[in-house]
C-alpha positions in Angstrom: -1.5 -14.1 16.9 1.7 -16.0 16.3 2.8 -16.5 12.7 3.3 -20.1 11.8 6.8 -20.4 10.2 8.1 -23.4 8.4 10.9 -24.7 10.6 12.5 -26.8 7.8 12.5 -24.0 5.2 15.7 -23.8 3.2 16.6 -20.1 2.8 19.8 -21.0 0.9 18.3 -23.1 -1.9 20.1 -22.8 -5.3 18.4 -20.7 -7.9 16.8 -23.5 -9.8 14.0 -21.4 -11.3 16.7 -19.3 -13.2 18.7 -22.4 -13.9 15.8 -24.3 -15.5 14.8 -21.2 -17.5 18.4 -20.9 -19.0 18.5 -24.6 -19.7 15.1 -24.5 -21.5 16.2 -21.7 -23.9 19.9 -22.2 -24.3 20.3 -26.0 -24.6 21.1 -26.8 -28.3 18.8 -28.5 -30.7 19.1 -32.3 -30.4 21.6 -31.8 -27.7 21.4 -35.4 -26.6 22.3 -38.9 -27.9 20.5 -40.7 -30.7 19.0 -43.2 -28.1 17.5 -40.3 -26.2 16.1 -38.9 -29.4 14.6 -42.3 -30.3 12.9 -42.4 -26.9 11.5 -38.9 -27.5 9.9 -40.1 -30.8 8.5 -43.2 -29.0 7.1 -40.9 -26.4 5.4 -38.6 -28.9 4.0 -41.5 -31.0 2.6 -43.2 -27.8 1.1 -40.0 -26.7 -0.5 -39.3 -30.1 -2.2 -42.7 -30.1 -3.4 -42.2 -26.5 -4.9 -38.8 -27.6 -6.6 -40.1 -30.7 -8.2 -43.2 -29.1 -10.4 -41.5 -26.5 -11.3 -38.5 -28.7 -15.0 -39.5 -28.9 -15.2 -40.7 -25.3 -17.9 -39.1 -23.1 -15.2 -37.3 -21.2 -14.1 -35.5 -24.3 -17.7 -34.8 -25.5 -18.3 -33.1 -22.2 -15.1 -31.1 -22.2 -15.5 -30.0 -25.8 -19.0 -28.9 -25.1 -17.8 -26.7 -22.3 -15.0 -25.2 -24.4 -17.3 -24.5 -27.3 -19.5 -22.4 -25.0 -16.7 -19.9 -25.2 -16.8 -19.7 -29.1 -13.1 -20.3 -29.4 -11.1 -19.2 -32.5 -10.1 -22.1 -34.8 -6.3 -22.0 -34.2 -5.4 -25.6 -33.6 -6.7 -29.2 -34.0 -8.0 -31.8 -31.6 -6.6 -35.2 -32.5 -9.2 -37.7 -33.7 -11.8 -35.0 -34.4 -12.8 -32.4 -37.0 -13.2 -29.4 -34.6 -10.6 -26.7 -34.1 -10.3 -24.4 -31.1 -7.9 -21.8 -29.8 -4.4 -23.0 -28.9 -5.0 -22.9 -25.2 -8.1 -25.0 -25.3 -6.5 -27.3 -27.9 -3.7 -28.0 -25.4 -6.4 -28.6 -22.7 -8.5 -30.9 -24.8 -5.7 -33.0 -26.3 -4.2 -33.3 -22.8 -7.6 -34.5 -21.4 -8.0 -37.0 -24.2 -4.5 -38.4 -23.9 -5.1 -39.3 -20.2 -8.7 -40.5 -20.5 -7.9 -44.2 -21.0 -5.0 -43.9 -18.5 -2.9 -45.5 -21.2 -0.2 -42.9 -21.5 3.5 -42.9 -20.7 4.9 -43.1 -17.2 8.1 -41.9 -15.6 8.3 -44.7 -12.9 10.6 -42.8 -10.6 7.8 -40.3 -9.9 4.6 -41.8 -11.5 4.5 -38.6 -13.6 2.9 -39.1 -17.0 5.5 -36.9 -18.8 4.0 -36.3 -22.2 0.5 -35.6 -21.0 1.0 -31.9 -20.2 3.9 -31.1 -22.5 3.0 -32.7 -25.8 -0.4 -31.1 -26.2 1.0 -27.7 -25.3 3.8 -27.8 -27.9 1.5 -29.4 -30.6 -1.1 -26.6 -30.2 1.4 -23.8 -30.1 3.5 -25.4 -32.8 0.5 -25.4 -35.2 0.1 -21.7 -34.5 3.8 -20.9 -35.0 4.1 -23.3 -38.0 7.2 -25.0 -36.4 9.1 -28.0 -37.7 8.9 -31.4 -36.2 12.5 -31.0 -35.0 11.4 -28.0 -32.9 8.5 -29.9 -31.5 10.7 -32.8 -30.3 13.3 -30.5 -28.9 10.7 -28.6 -26.9 9.1 -31.7 -25.7 12.3 -33.2 -24.4 13.2 -30.0 -22.6 9.8 -29.6 -21.1 9.7 -33.2 -19.9 13.1 -32.8 -18.3 11.9 -29.8 -16.4 8.7 -31.5 -15.1 10.5 -34.7 -14.1 13.5 -33.1 -12.4 11.2 -31.0 -10.2 9.2 -34.2 -9.6 12.3 -36.1 -8.6 13.2 -33.4 -6.1 9.8 -33.5 -4.3 8.6 -37.1 -4.8 7.3 -39.0 -2.8 6.4 -36.5 -0.1 4.5 -34.3 -2.5 2.6 -37.2 -4.0 1.9 -38.7 -0.5 0.2 -35.4 0.5 -2.5 -36.2 -2.2 -1.2 -34.2 -5.2 -1.5 -35.7 -8.6 2.1 -35.0 -9.6 1.5 -35.1 -13.3 -0.6 -32.0 -13.1 1.3 -30.3 -10.2 4.6 -30.4 -12.1 3.4 -30.6 -15.7 2.6 -27.0 -16.0 6.3 -26.2 -15.5 7.3 -28.5 -18.3 4.7 -27.1 -20.6 5.8 -23.5 -19.8 9.4 -24.3 -20.4 8.6 -26.1 -23.7 6.4 -23.3 -25.0 8.9 -20.6 -24.0 11.4 -22.4 -26.1 9.1 -22.6 -29.1 8.5 -18.9 -28.9 12.2 -18.2 -28.5 11.8 -16.2 -25.3 14.8 -15.0 -23.4 15.9 -16.8 -20.2 14.5 -13.9 -18.2 11.1 -14.1 -19.8 11.1 -17.9 -19.3 12.0 -17.4 -15.7 8.9 -15.3 -15.4 6.8 -17.9 -17.3 7.9 -20.6 -14.8 6.9 -18.3 -12.0 3.5 -17.8 -13.4 3.0 -21.5 -13.9 4.3 -22.3 -10.4 1.2 -20.5 -9.0 -1.2 -22.8 -10.9 -0.5 -26.4 -9.9 -3.4 -28.7 -10.8 -4.5 -32.1 -9.5 -5.7 -33.9 -6.4 -5.5 -37.7 -6.1 -9.0 -37.6 -4.7 -10.2 -37.2 -8.3 -8.8 -40.6 -9.5 -11.6 -42.6 -11.1 -13.5 -39.6 -12.4 -13.3 -37.4 -15.5 -11.4 -34.8 -13.5 -8.2 -37.0 -13.4 -7.6 -36.6 -17.1 -8.4 -32.9 -16.7 -5.2 -32.6 -14.7 -2.7 -33.0 -17.6 -4.9 -31.0 -19.9 -5.2 -28.1 -17.4 -1.4 -28.2 -16.8 -0.8 -28.0 -20.6 -3.1 -25.0 -20.9 -1.6 -23.3 -17.8 1.9 -23.8 -19.1 1.1 -22.5 -22.6 -0.6 -19.4 -21.1 2.2 -18.8 -18.7 4.7 -18.7 -21.6 2.5 -16.2 -23.4 2.4 -14.1 -20.2 6.1 -14.2 -20.0 6.4 -13.2 -23.7 4.3 -10.1 -23.0 6.3 -8.9 -19.9 4.2 -10.3 -17.1 6.2 -10.6 -13.9 6.6 -13.2 -11.2 9.0 -14.1 -8.5 12.4 -15.0 -9.8 12.6 -17.7 -7.1 9.1 -19.1 -7.6 10.3 -22.8 -7.3 12.9 -22.7 -4.6 12.0 -19.9 -2.2 10.8 -20.8 1.3 7.3 -19.9 0.2 7.8 -21.1 -3.3 6.1 -24.1 -5.0 8.6 -26.8 -4.0 9.0 -26.0 -0.3 5.4 -25.2 0.2 4.3 -28.5 -1.4 6.9 -30.9 0.0 9.1 -31.4 3.0 11.5 -33.2 0.7 13.4 -30.8 -1.6 16.4 -32.5 -3.0 17.9 -29.7 -5.1 20.6 -32.0 -6.5 17.8 -33.8 -8.5 17.6 -30.6 -10.5 21.1 -29.3 -10.5 23.2 -32.4 -11.1 24.0 -33.4 -14.7 21.3 -31.0 -16.1 21.7 -31.1 -19.8 23.8 -34.3 -19.8 21.4 -36.9 -18.4 17.8 -37.2 -19.5 14.7 -38.3 -17.7 12.9 -39.1 -21.0 15.4 -42.0 -21.4 13.6 -43.6 -18.5 10.1 -43.2 -19.9 7.9 -46.2 -20.2 4.7 -47.1 -22.1 1.7 -48.9 -20.7 0.5 -52.2 -22.1 -2.6 -52.0 -19.8 -5.0 -49.1 -19.7 -5.1 -48.5 -15.9 -3.1 -47.3 -13.0 0.6 -48.3 -13.3 0.8 -49.9 -9.9 -1.7 -52.6 -11.1 0.5 -53.6 -14.0 2.6 -56.3 -12.3 -0.6 -58.0 -11.0 -2.2 -58.0 -14.5 1.1 -59.2 -16.0 1.1 -62.1 -13.6 -2.5 -63.0 -14.3 -2.0 -62.9 -18.1 1.2 -65.1 -17.8 -0.5 -67.7 -15.7 -3.6 -67.7 -17.9 -1.4 -68.4 -21.0 0.9 -70.8 -19.4 -1.8 -73.1 -18.0 -4.6 -72.3 -20.5 -6.8 -71.2 -17.6 -10.5 -70.5 -17.9 -12.7 -68.7 -15.4 -14.2 -72.0 -14.4 -10.8 -73.3 -13.4 -10.2 -70.6 -10.8 -11.2 -71.0 -7.2 -9.2 -68.2 -5.7 -6.7 -65.5 -6.6 -4.4 -64.2 -3.9 -2.2 -61.1 -4.5 0.6 -59.8 -2.3 1.4 -56.2 -3.1 2.9 -53.0 -1.7 0.5 -50.9 0.4 0.5 -48.1 -2.3 -1.2 -50.5 -4.7 -4.3 -50.8 -2.5 -4.1 -47.1 -1.5 -4.4 -46.1 -5.2 -6.3 -49.1 -6.7 -8.2 -50.7 -3.9 -11.7 -50.2 -5.3 -13.4 -53.6 -4.7 -16.7 -52.8 -6.3 -16.2 -50.3 -9.2 -19.4 -49.5 -11.2 -18.0 -47.4 -14.0 -15.2 -47.8 -16.5 -13.2 -44.9 -15.0 -13.5 -46.4 -11.5 -12.4 -49.8 -12.7 -9.0 -48.3 -13.8 -8.3 -48.0 -10.1 -9.4 -51.5 -9.1 -6.7 -54.2 -8.9 -9.6 -56.6 -8.4 -11.3 -55.8 -11.7 -8.0 -55.6 -13.5 -6.9 -59.1 -12.4 -10.3 -60.4 -13.4 -10.1 -59.1 -16.9 -6.5 -60.1 -17.3 -7.5 -63.7 -16.4 -10.7 -63.7 -18.5 -9.5 -62.0 -21.7 -5.7 -62.1 -21.5 -5.5 -58.3 -21.9 -6.5 -55.1 -20.1 -6.8 -52.5 -22.8 -9.3 -49.7 -23.2 -12.1 -52.2 -24.1 -11.7 -53.9 -20.7 -12.3 -50.6 -18.8 -15.8 -49.6 -20.1 -19.0 -49.2 -18.1 -20.3 -52.3 -19.9 -17.3 -54.5 -19.1 -17.1 -53.6 -15.5 -20.7 -54.9 -14.9 -20.5 -58.1 -16.9 -21.6 -61.1 -14.8 -18.4 -63.1 -15.6 -16.2 -60.2 -14.5 -18.2 -59.7 -11.3 -17.9 -63.4 -10.5 -14.2 -63.6 -11.0 -13.5 -60.3 -9.3 -15.1 -61.6 -6.1 -12.5 -64.4 -6.0 -9.5 -61.9 -5.9 -8.0 -61.2 -2.6 -5.2 -58.6 -2.2 -2.9 -58.6 0.8 -0.5 -55.8 1.8 3.1 -56.8 2.0 5.5 -53.8 2.1 8.5 -56.1 1.6 7.3 -56.3 -2.0 8.4 -53.3 -4.1 5.7 -51.0 -5.6 6.7 -52.2 -9.1 6.3 -55.9 -8.2 3.6 -58.4 -7.3 3.4 -61.9 -5.9 0.4 -63.9 -7.2 -1.1 -67.3 -6.4 -4.0 -68.9 -8.1 -5.8 -71.9 -6.5 -7.6 -73.9 -9.1 -10.8 -75.9 -8.7 -8.9 -79.1 -9.2 -6.5 -78.4 -6.3 -3.5 -76.9 -8.0 -1.6 -73.9 -6.6 -0.1 -71.8 -9.4 2.5 -69.2 -8.4 4.3 -66.3 -10.1 6.4 -63.4 -8.9 6.6 -60.4 -11.1 9.6 -58.3 -10.3 9.2 -55.9 -13.2 6.1 -55.9 -15.4 5.9 -55.7 -19.1 6.1 -52.1 -20.2 8.7 -51.2 -17.5 12.2 -49.9 -18.2 13.5 -53.4 -17.6 10.9 -55.1 -19.8 10.1 -52.4 -22.4 7.4 -52.6 -25.0 8.9 -53.5 -28.4 8.3 -51.4 -31.5 5.8 -54.0 -32.7 3.9 -53.8 -29.4 3.9 -50.0 -29.4 2.6 -49.9 -32.9 -0.1 -52.4 -32.2 -1.2 -50.3 -29.2 -1.3 -47.2 -31.4 -3.3 -48.8 -34.2 -5.7 -50.5 -31.7 -6.6 -47.1 -30.3 -6.6 -45.0 -33.4 -8.0 -47.2 -36.2 -11.6 -47.3 -34.8 -11.5 -43.5 -34.7 -9.8 -42.3 -37.9 -9.8 -45.5 -40.0 -7.0 -47.9 -41.0 -5.3 -45.7 -43.6 -5.1 -42.7 -41.4 -4.1 -44.7 -38.4 -1.2 -46.3 -40.3 -0.1 -42.9 -41.7 -0.3 -41.1 -38.4 1.8 -43.8 -36.8 4.5 -43.5 -39.4 4.5 -39.7 -39.2 4.5 -39.6 -35.4 7.5 -42.0 -35.3 9.4 -39.7 -37.7 8.0 -36.3 -36.6 11.5 -34.9 -35.9 12.3 -35.2 -39.6 9.1 -33.3 -40.7 9.5 -29.8 -42.1 6.2 -28.9 -40.6 3.3 -30.5 -38.6 0.7 -30.3 -41.3 0.9 -33.9 -42.7 0.7 -35.4 -39.2 -2.2 -33.2 -38.2 -4.1 -34.1 -41.4 -3.5 -37.8 -40.8 -4.6 -37.7 -37.1 -7.8 -35.6 -37.6 -10.7 -35.4 -39.9 
């Protein structure tokens, strides 16, 4: 039988596994600009709110029930809850929670949710090691850089194959970040990256189910465990990322090594991070933004709307083309539901993606009036929207960059409001306010205890 060889395999790829391992360990603390450090704090605060908000959701109840079957040791906390579990499962559960509402941060170049796998891993391990907030921020920035640079190198081919890129690169970022926290050697970290590279998580088929938020949680756990394996002398390929049969060339025909090698340590992907104003798939955001703007500008009511016509990139319907969602999780991947709630309520937060909301008669009625048309001349990050009213008007808006994008970022006021809206129903007003302030200044904290106390019971 002939052996199928990969014709396009690059046998001369640079040693990026070793390069990223050295970078993760040797780059100096706060070795970036104040603006990058500010974005890192915004990233952590946004992630924390996204983890607290869904902590009592049925997804978390089910996941916690499964974990508790293992009788885990109480090493680390679950945000928004009173239970403690072992550090690996704390990383898993906080990662699941932070992605349950699909409200977490997004690196728009790759559609990676950068903090999802990295922040829960460093928070769990950090509690165990009693680290400072500065160490947490340093490790998170480094881990996100590793994930996103690998993502840049293989996107979009890897994503187009059906991989959920947050999970299938996030384990590398979590491994790098945890290796740094444990002060491993570059050689040990190289082994940790290799162990993580054999455990990518996440298929896009799972979007709209509880398994989608499992992906960043599983990547967080994998990365943390990979770092522990590296610490204890476990071995892996030294070229686990770049080899012809390594992760990147197996998972993608596109392998742009320069995305990893160029300006490593001097330019930062976290500086491009964005924060969602809407609790759904990022490609729907321009359409919702247009609906909300037209609603507010013309004081539209449901009874005023005869028809809604969207022109969007084909990726929008590929990812979010569910016309008749029946659960809250499914509705996060429905541009039709999302436009309906944007027009009805002027928002699309976690409350607009519940099982109850998706089946409201007024939502069903307006959803049926939404038509989406593919037009690949429109960018993935844009949307063209026309509303025909019952009195004969034609209202038009083109959204080039939605609110929450790099070009139209959430303000500090908006980011805080989002945090409080998610966390206050779970932990109360006083703790919500305190955990917001502590998360925004976490890099100045001598230890993590005060934040953990504010964000849990």
